[in-house]
Every structure is written in C-alpha cells, then in structure tokens.
N, C-alpha and C positions, 0 to 999 in steps of 0.2 A: 228894547228890553222885552222879555217874554211877558212880563206883567202888563206892559202897554198893549201888546197884541191881544192878550186875553181880555183886557178891558174893552178893546175894540169889538171883540165878539159879543160881549155882554151888551154893549151899546147897540150893535147891529141887530141883535135879536130883540131887544126891548123886553118889557115885562111879559107881554103876551107871547112873544116868540120863545122866550125862555121857558115859559110854562108848557108850550107845545113841545119844545125840545125834551124837557124832562118827562113828559107824558110819552113821547115817542120812544125814549130810552126804556121806560117801564113796559111799553108795549112789546118790546123784544122778548122780555121775560114772560109776559102774559100769553104771547102767541105760542111760545114753546110749551107752556103749561096747558094751554087749550088744545094743542096738538096731541099731547100725551093723554089728556082726559078723553079726547075724541077717540083715540086709538083704543083705549080701554073700553069705552062705551061700545064702539063698533065690534070689538072682539066679544064682548058679553052678549050683545044682541045676535050676532051671527052664530054663536055657539049655543048659548042657552035656549034660544028660540028655534034652533035647528035650521036657520037660513043657509048657512054654508053647506050643511049636509044636503039640503034641498037642491042647491045649485049642482053639487056633485051628482045627485040622483038624476037630475034633468039632463046634464051634459055628458055624464058617464066619465069614468076615469080609467078606462081599460086600455088606452093607448096614449102616446106622447102628445098628439094633437089635442085630444080631449083635455088632457092635463093643462096644456097651455091656455085653452079656452076658459077653464075654471079660474086659473090664476089671474088672467086679464079681467075677467068678470068681477072678481072680488076686489082687485085693485081699482077698477073703474068705479065700483060702488063707494069705496072708501074715499078716493081722491076727488071725484066729482062732487060728492055731497059736501066734503070739507071745503072745496074751492068755492062753492056757492056761498057757504056761510062765511068763510074767511074773506072772500071777495067783497061782500057787502060791508063787513066790519072795517076792512082796510080802506075801502072806498070812502066811507064816512070819515075816517081819520084824515085822509088826504084832502077831502072836501073842507073839513074844518081848518086844516092848516093852510088851505089856499094853494096847494101845490098841484092839484089834479086839474087836467085840462081835457078829460074824457067824460063822456056820459057813462052811466052805470052799465048798460049792455056792453059797451066797448071795453070797459075796465074788466068786467067779469070774463069776457071772451078772451082777452089777453092771458088771464090767469088760467083759464081752461086749456088754452093751447099749450101753455107750459106744462100743466098737469098731464095732458095727453101724451106729450113727448116723454115725460117721466114714467108714465104708465107703461109705455112700450119698452123703454130701457129696463126698468125694474121688473116688469112682467117677464121679460126674457131671463133676467137674473134669477128670480124666484122659481121660475119654471125649471131652470137648471138645478137649483138647490133641491127641489123635490124629486127630480129625476135621480139625483145623487142619493138622497135619503132612501128612495125605493130600491134602486139597483145595487147600491153599495152600502147597506146598513151599517157595516162595521168598518168601512174604508172610505167614507164620504168626505173626510176632511181635505185630502189633496185636491179633489174635484172642486170643492167650494173655494179653496184658496185660489185655484186657477181661474174660476169664474169671477171672483172678486177682483183679481188683477185685470182681467178683461174689462170688467165694469169700470174700473178707474180709468183705463185707457179710453173707453167710449165717452165717459163724462168729460174727460180732457178735450177730446176731439169735437164734441158737440156743443161746447160753450158758445161758439160763434153762432150756432143755429138758434140759440135762445135769443141772442141779440137781433138776428135777422127776422125772427118770427114776430118781434115786437115793434121794430122801428125801420124806417127808411134810411138808407145810407147813400151818401154822395161824396165824391172826392173833394178835398180841400183845395181851393184855388191857390195859385202862386202868390207869394207874399212874404213878409218878414217872418211870420210864425213858421211857415213851411221850411224856410231856409235855416232857421234856428234849430228845428228838430232834425233836419238832415245833418247839421254839424254835430248835434248832440249824439246821434247814433254813430257817426264817424269817430267821435272822440271815445265813445264807449267800446268801439270795435265790434258792434253788433250789426248783422245784416238787416237792411231796412227796406220796407216795401210800401212806403208812403203813408199818407194821413187821410182818413175818411171821417166825415162828419156824420154823427148819429142825429137824426132829426127828432130828438127827444122832446123839443119844445111843443110838438104837436100833441103830446100826451101828458107832459109833466113840466114843472118849473125846476125840478131838481137837476143837479149837475154831476157828472162823473167822467172818468177817463179810463181806458183799458188798452191792453196790447193783446193781439191775437196772432198765432202762428199761421203763416201762409207760405207754402213752398219753401220751407227752411229759412224764411225771413220773418221779421216782425212787422205787423201793420198796426198803426196807431189809430184807435177809435176814440173820438172826442164828442161828448154831448155838445150840441150847438149852444145850449144854455151856459156851458162852461166858458165859451168864448165871449158871451155877453158880459161876464163878470171879471175875468182874469186878463191881465196884461200878458203880452207874449212871453216875457221872462217867467211869469208865474205859471203859465201853461207848460213851459219848458221844465220847470222844477217839478211839476206834477207828473209829467211823462218820465222824467228821470227817476222818480220814486217807483213808477211802474216798471221801468227798466231794471231797477234793483231787484224787484220781485222775480222777474224773468231770469236774470243772471243767477240769482240764488235758488232758482227752481222751486219757489215757494208754492206755486199752484200744485205741483206734484206732491210736495210735502203735505199740503192741506188735504189733498185727495187721499194720500197714503194714510193719514191719521183717520180719516173717515172710513177707509177700507178696513183698518184694524178694528175700529169700533163696530163696523158691520159684521166682521168675522166673529168677534166675541159675542155679539148679539145673536147671531145664527147658532153658534155653539150652545150658548145658554138657553136659547129658545128651544133647541132640540131636546135638551135635558128636561125642560118643562113639559114639552109635548110627550115625552116618554112617561112622565109621572102621571099625566091625565089620561093615559091609555084606558079606554073603556068608559070614560065619563062623557056625558052629553052626546053619546052615540058616536064618539070619535075613536080612532084606532091608532093613535100615536103618530110618530114622525112620518110614517109612510102614507098617511091620510092627508090629502091636499086640503080637506075641509078644515084642517087645523091652521091654515095660513093666517086668519085674523089674529090668532093668539101669537103666532110667530112674529107678526108685524108689530104687535104691542110690545113684546119683549125687546125687539130691535130698537124701537122708539125709546123705551125706558133706558136701555143701555146708552144710546146716543145722548140722552138728556144728562145722565150721570157722567158721561165722558166729556161734556162741554168744558168744564174748568181746565182740563188737561189740554185739549185741542186749542181752546181759545188762548190759554196762557202761552202756548208755543207760537201761535200766530201773532200775538201782540209783540213777542220778541222779534219775529220776522218783520213786522211793521217798523220797528225801531231800526233794524238793519237796513231796510229799504230807505228810510229817512236819511240815515247816515250816508248811504251810497249816493243819494241825490245831492246832498250838501257837498260831498267830496267831488262829484262830477261837475256840478255847476259853480260851486264856490259862491253861491248867492243866497245868503241867509235871509235877506229882506224879501226876496221873491218867494222863498219857501214859507216864511211866516205869512206873507200876503195871501198865498194860495190857501193855506190852512184856515186863515181867518174868513176868507170869502166863502169857501166851501162849507165851513161850519155854519155860517150864517144862512147861506142859501138852502142847505139841507136840514136845517133845524137840529143840529147836533148839540147835545148837552156837553159843554166843555169840561165839566167836573161832575160826572155821574157818581152815585154812591159806590163805595169800594166793593160791596158785595155784588152789585149789579155788573160792574166791570169784570170782576173775578169770574163770575159764572157764565155771563151771556155775551160779553163784548169781545169780538176778535180784533178790534183796533184799540190801542191805548187811548185814554182820554186826551182830547186836544190840548188841554193845559199841560199835561205831562210831555206830550210831543214837543210843544213849544219850549218848555224848560230844558228838555234833553238836547234840542237843537242848539240852544244857547251855549250849553256846556261843550258840545262838540266844536262849535265855532270859536270857543275860547273867549266868549263875551262874559264879563263879570257884572 
C-alpha cells in the first residue's frame, strides 16, 4: 500500500531527518528569494553608484569585442560574489544534514566552476542581445529569438560538461544490473551506450541517476551512492523513469519553457530600460551599462514564471512514472526506489501545498506513491 511506503519514509527519516527535509524544502524557496533580492541589490549598486558606467568607461563600448568584455565583467561580478555567499550557506546546510563529504574550499570551487561555465554561456547570449539592441533598435526581436534558440541548444548539449566538471566517471562492470539495463533499453527500443558510475560518494552522500545523449545513443549515469541503497530492480525502475523523460523529450520542453521565460524577461527588460533613459547616467537599451537592470528584470520574470513551468514539469514527472511502471511492471521496485531516494536525499514527502505549487518541479513523494498505486490498479 502507498500508505505503508509513506510510513517507511517517515520512519527512515526519523524526527531529525524530517526536520531537515522540511527545512531543505523551504530552502528552495528562500534560495530563489535570495537570488531575486541579490539581483535587485546588484542592479541598484551598479547603477545608482555608477559602477556599471565606470566599467563601460574603462573598457570602452565602441566595438563588439569591448562590448563582450563589459558583459563578461558584469556577469562575473554578479555570479562570483553570489557563488561565494551561496556556497557558504549551502555548505553549512549540507554539513548540518551530514550529506557533505567535501571541505569548504572544494565545495566553493565546484560551484565557482559551474558559475564560470554559466558566465561564458550567458555572457555570449547577453552580448548578442545588446548587439541586437544597438544595431537593430526597431527589429531586435527576431535576432533575440534566434539567440535564445541557440542558447537552449547549448544548454542541452553542455549538461554533460556540468557532470564531468564535478565528478569522476568510470564504466560499470559486468553483472546483474548491467544485464537488466541492457534488456530494459532493448524493450523500450532505445539505442543504448552503456552504464557509467559517477563517483559522487567522494563529495556527497546524496544519490541520483540521469541519462545523457552520446552519438545518437543514451548513456546511463548512476551515482555510486545509488547502488549502495537500491536493489538492481529498483535501479532499473529509476532508469526506466529517466527513459520516460527522454522519450517524452521533457528536457527540451523544460529548456523551452525557460527560453520563453527568458524571451519575455528580455522584452520586458528592454521596455524598462527605455523608460529609464537619461537616469543614473544611462542611455536606454543601447547602453550596455544597463545590463544589471536587465538581469534583475529577467530574474523577476523567471521567479513569477515558476508556478507555470513547475506545474508543467510535475505533470511530466507523473508521465515518466507511468512510463516506468508500464515498462517494468514492477510496482514494488518503483515504491522501493522512491522510499530509499526520499530518505537518502532528505525529501519532504508531504511539503506544504503553496511550496510545491510555486517552487517544486517534482510532485510530492506521497502523491507519486498514491498515483502509482492507482495506475497499478491496487486498492
């Protein structure tokens, strides 16, 4: 019964684990709010104190290369400062939960590496946006739409780089699990490129699984911590769920939603930049010193867009669950995997409705368990 599996989660977490799970759930909301506040503070300091204009004055904005240097410098100041603050806060949270296995310099360095990759990707994007603002003030929209489409493709292709920049990978040896997964992919009719272990245990006790595209085939990436907890049939159920996401093209849907949010944010941001023309020594959308304000507007739009994007992704999670159950026909393995991953990762099985509505891209574990029972026809 779903109630029995749910009870197992509560027992596995215990009183302290449940408190940490609920705090972690609330931290998702607080991190979003903190990011929004920081974006506003950064925009205020950079504009009202004239720092952004000072950067433009020092680097010059008379050619495309100078423009790129300005964009990268502003994004570097925003992201690195936030990464240091955020890194310390998240480090303390993981330390308190007992899931972290890194020292503080290593933890912060990992987050800085991710931020630096983001700075390069988004730096090129916003560079293109300002080139469009400057060169086509009345016809910039088609150029920015094309830029956003390219950005989505780049984010899709660089997901694997984020994993490789954080963890060591090694192939999974022969055994029961490898044979199970080979049969699973054959049954699903999906090209298969083997299984690799992510040596996550060197840095965290949390567990996860993912699929990445490689040469037209799918490669399975499993945290080694996942294998410590789950039986082979439970790992199979987890991978089947990820297969559902891939077959339904949920990653592209997710990136597409983010792209729409970004496009709307840039459009609204440009309207705001036009309104403040002449204030704080800024000269409207054609002035790259307005970038901190544009970044804040984009962040605010993304925050307000969360309920729509997350609601859609929760529906895709249910669809992936249903796919996994249909492919494996193993309800007990599905429940076992959910129970163990919720316990290992300190997931609140029944978060407040408002929190799930606005900030969670996965349905509550209790809801997933009940829905699985319904699909399996268990009363």
